[in-house]
Kinemage of the C-alpha trace (Angstrom):
@kinemage 1
@onewidth
@group {chain A} dominant
@subgroup {mainchain}
@vectorlist {calphas} color= white
{ca met a 1} P 201.053 47.991 -84.190
{ca ala a 2} L 198.162 47.287 -86.743
{ca his a 3} L 198.825 44.722 -89.370
{ca thr a 4} L 197.350 44.302 -92.669
{ca val a 5} L 196.575 40.842 -94.005
{ca glu a 6} L 196.689 40.388 -97.752
{ca phe a 7} L 194.277 37.672 -98.799
{ca glu a 8} L 195.045 35.721 -101.939
{ca pro a 9} L 192.027 35.216 -104.338
{ca thr a 10} L 190.195 32.289 -102.659
{ca phe a 11} L 186.553 31.085 -103.360
{ca phe a 12} L 184.114 29.307 -101.017
{ca val a 13} L 182.282 26.608 -103.133
{ca arg a 14} L 179.110 24.860 -102.319
{ca ala a 15} L 178.334 21.976 -104.712
{ca thr a 16} L 174.902 20.667 -104.105
{ca tyr a 17} L 174.445 16.979 -104.234
{ca val a 18} L 171.787 15.187 -106.148
{ca glu a 19} L 169.243 13.166 -104.018
{ca asp a 20} L 170.690 9.957 -102.747
{ca ala a 21} L 174.100 11.151 -103.312
{ca ala a 22} L 175.839 8.559 -101.059
{ca thr a 23} L 174.746 5.921 -103.519
{ca lys a 24} L 174.954 7.853 -106.744
{ca arg a 25} L 178.497 9.121 -106.091
{ca glu a 26} L 179.850 5.732 -105.487
{ca pro a 27} L 180.920 4.809 -109.022
{ca tyr a 28} L 182.807 7.956 -109.400
{ca arg a 29} L 184.100 8.600 -105.914
{ca ala a 30} L 187.637 7.193 -106.598
{ca glu a 31} L 188.095 9.503 -109.490
{ca his a 32} L 186.672 12.496 -107.539
{ca leu a 33} L 188.991 11.870 -104.624
{ca asp a 34} L 192.009 11.517 -106.994
{ca asn a 35} L 191.101 14.908 -108.351
{ca val a 36} L 190.790 16.446 -104.871
{ca ala a 37} L 194.123 14.829 -103.740
{ca arg a 38} L 195.856 16.552 -106.889
{ca met a 39} L 194.235 19.776 -106.274
{ca leu a 40} L 195.236 19.852 -102.583
{ca ser a 41} L 198.864 18.729 -103.446
{ca asp a 42} L 199.270 21.486 -106.181
{ca gly a 43} L 197.717 24.209 -103.902
{ca arg a 44} L 194.550 24.842 -105.995
{ca leu a 45} L 192.606 23.610 -103.072
{ca ile a 46} L 192.790 24.513 -99.452
{ca val a 47} L 190.140 22.191 -97.922
{ca ala a 48} L 187.332 20.012 -99.223
{ca gly a 49} L 184.660 17.883 -97.720
{ca ala a 50} L 180.997 17.062 -97.560
{ca leu a 51} L 178.284 18.352 -95.176
{ca ala a 52} L 177.472 15.763 -92.634
{ca asp a 53} L 173.912 15.732 -93.969
{ca met a 54} L 175.170 14.814 -97.653
{ca ser a 55} L 173.323 17.882 -99.068
{ca ala a 56} L 176.575 19.431 -100.518
{ca ser a 57} L 180.388 19.340 -100.905
{ca val a 58} L 182.110 22.364 -99.504
{ca leu a 59} L 185.487 23.363 -100.899
{ca val a 60} L 187.742 26.464 -100.497
{ca val a 61} L 189.832 26.985 -103.693
{ca arg a 62} L 192.530 29.186 -104.975
{ca ala a 63} L 191.526 30.775 -108.413
{ca ala a 64} L 192.229 33.828 -110.327
{ca asp a 65} L 188.448 34.706 -110.250
{ca ala a 66} L 185.079 33.196 -109.644
{ca asp a 67} L 184.726 32.119 -113.279
{ca ala a 68} L 187.983 30.167 -112.989
{ca ala a 69} L 186.810 28.661 -109.644
{ca thr a 70} L 183.611 27.549 -111.250
{ca ala a 71} L 185.477 26.124 -114.296
{ca met a 72} L 187.789 24.166 -112.008
{ca met a 73} L 184.705 22.618 -110.329
{ca glu a 74} L 182.891 21.852 -113.579
{ca gln a 75} L 185.975 19.620 -114.589
{ca asp a 76} L 185.178 17.273 -111.643
{ca val a 77} L 183.634 14.003 -112.375
{ca tyr a 78} L 180.833 14.650 -109.835
{ca trp a 79} L 179.701 17.711 -112.004
{ca arg a 80} L 180.131 15.830 -115.346
{ca thr a 81} L 178.097 12.877 -114.136
{ca gly a 82} L 175.280 14.862 -112.249
{ca val a 83} L 176.314 13.965 -108.715
{ca trp a 84} L 176.556 17.738 -108.180
{ca thr a 85} L 173.508 19.588 -109.304
{ca asn a 86} L 174.473 23.152 -108.642
{ca ile a 87} L 177.708 24.891 -107.980
{ca glu a 88} L 177.729 28.251 -105.858
{ca val a 89} L 180.964 30.223 -105.879
{ca ser a 90} L 181.548 33.041 -103.442
{ca ala a 91} L 184.584 35.144 -102.903
{ca tyr a 92} L 186.174 34.143 -99.660
{ca asn a 93} L 188.901 35.695 -97.476
{ca ala a 94} L 190.792 32.573 -96.303
{ca ala a 95} L 192.956 33.096 -93.319
{ca thr a 96} L 195.807 30.691 -94.218
{ca glu a 97} L 198.977 30.120 -92.239
{ca ala a 98} L 200.690 32.088 -95.042
{ca ser a 99} L 198.302 35.008 -95.208
{ca val a 100} L 198.460 35.499 -91.468
{ca arg a 101} L 202.114 35.128 -91.083
{ca asp a 102} L 202.781 37.477 -93.978
{ca gly a 103} L 200.348 40.086 -92.462
{ca leu a 104} L 202.193 40.005 -89.190
{ca ala a 105} L 205.683 40.267 -90.585
């Protein structure tokens, strides 16, 4: 039997770091991580992290559309203080536990 998976609106975000980000982010890191924790807790954020080479943060967010995802990222202290220099947002079909489970039901 074929199953259809209904993906909720999710977006893949690549937020490029400024040069020497490991040093420049330090004064703002606690605030940034508090924001990440809040968004993970309330479900707006599925996953977040940094590329190992410190070239960018990578996040998968739930949002109504790309503009809303961008606005969410622009509220972060890393964007407001120049730790992130560019934010790229792409529509993303995230296979979450719920989307796969609901598609198989």
